[in-house]
N, C-alpha and C positions, 0 to 999 in steps of 0.2 A: 057059325062063325059070328063073333060079336061085330057090332057095327063100328064105323069109323070113330064116332064120338067117344065110345067106350075106351078104345085104345089110345086115342089122342089125349083124353083126359088123364088116363093112367100115366102116360109118358110125362105129361106136365106135372102131375103130382109127385112123381119120382124125382124129377129135377128140382122142383120147388122144395122138396124135403131135404135136399142136400145142404149140409152145413158148409159154409165157405172155407172153414179151416179143416175139413175132413180130407184125409189123404189115405193112400194105401189101397189095400184090396177091397175094402168096403166101398170106397168111392168108385173104384173101377167097375165093380159089380153093379152098382146102382146106375152108372152111366150106360153100361152094357144092357141092362134091363130096360132102360128108357129108350135105347136105340131099337131094341126088339119091338117094343110097344109102338114106336113110330113107324117101323116097317109094317107091322100088322095093320096099323091105321091106313097106311098107303095101300096095302093089299085090299083092304075092305073097300076103300074108295074106288079103286080100279075095278074090283068085282062088281060094285054097285053100278058103275058107269057102263060096264059091259052088259050087265043085266038090263039096263035101260035101253041099250042099243038092240038087244035081242028081242025086246018087247015090240019095238017099232017095226 
């Protein structure tokens, strides 16, 4: 599984790449992809935190 930074940066890049005047299906799909990347970043952060606890 990729790390937090990878997914967080991908989500940011997707959102930054959106043109303010873009509407419709393409816009919705890009937002959805950014949301998935953000959730994957959160999952990676939680998994990393859990792994740190398991080591102690």
